[in-house]
Steps between C-alpha positions, in 0.01 A plus 500: 500500500527679166316216325217508753458876448501458121243222521278710725528785248393272215201370696392854594541618140293207371230577756498866400474408132216259577311762701559789261448293186201306633269786404620473138488121489205306359324256736459149363286213636759221470863446599714251314745348747787257472580245766804279543485177699864454598459134597386398151660792308161551336406852388128575476314803372156564646240775499351650812192719485513804726337409832494124438718239669715277278689193622860428404633195684417562866493877442189716475554806280264799516548794263348814652582741213658468156600792277696550180654806343333670204621383155685824431720460810774256596341154557437433869260286698446528874283284722433503872519135599448308823636146525414255778628152575271232637658192652288207624415540868638855520350848476528691173818712499551816294830480312478809281295817476608778266541634149660285230638656181536313171801705389692428824402153623792474743408828667183367660416133452418213730813310590420179682690178567277311254325765285573821317215717366527813287281721280513473121215728387167661576242429235140548402221243495595371153850397605682803363538853633172677435516767234271790419220411260596549137308739280233323296614409152347681205250292305585401143355731232172379350535277197853380592519153649780383728434129465451250221326611185139372483432254215 
């Protein structure tokens, strides 16, 4: 009973951190996920755009929101993910719906007889976390070349 209470406390604390910290977190358009096919022992990394459906085996993964912490804070990624299983001749079944955290994959990940799915990162359109635009560089002073010397 003590373990169940402790686990409930951890889940509530994680939810509170996600809710309170969500305002400070930076939304990103893409979630990088990792899937494990237990029958083949193959680990795959795949990207899922927010709002799009991505297939992994007979699973359909939909990321509804993906956020990362600002660079000056402790690294954290959180994504709200829905995972469905489609078997031939059967209706689509929802297996998971909730927040996944990259820093605590065991806290909230899909655990299935054949597949495991967890969040690795939230990233920008270029494949890396988006960063604020850098200040423009200062042009070289007139008369000073930065390349080869003309002949």
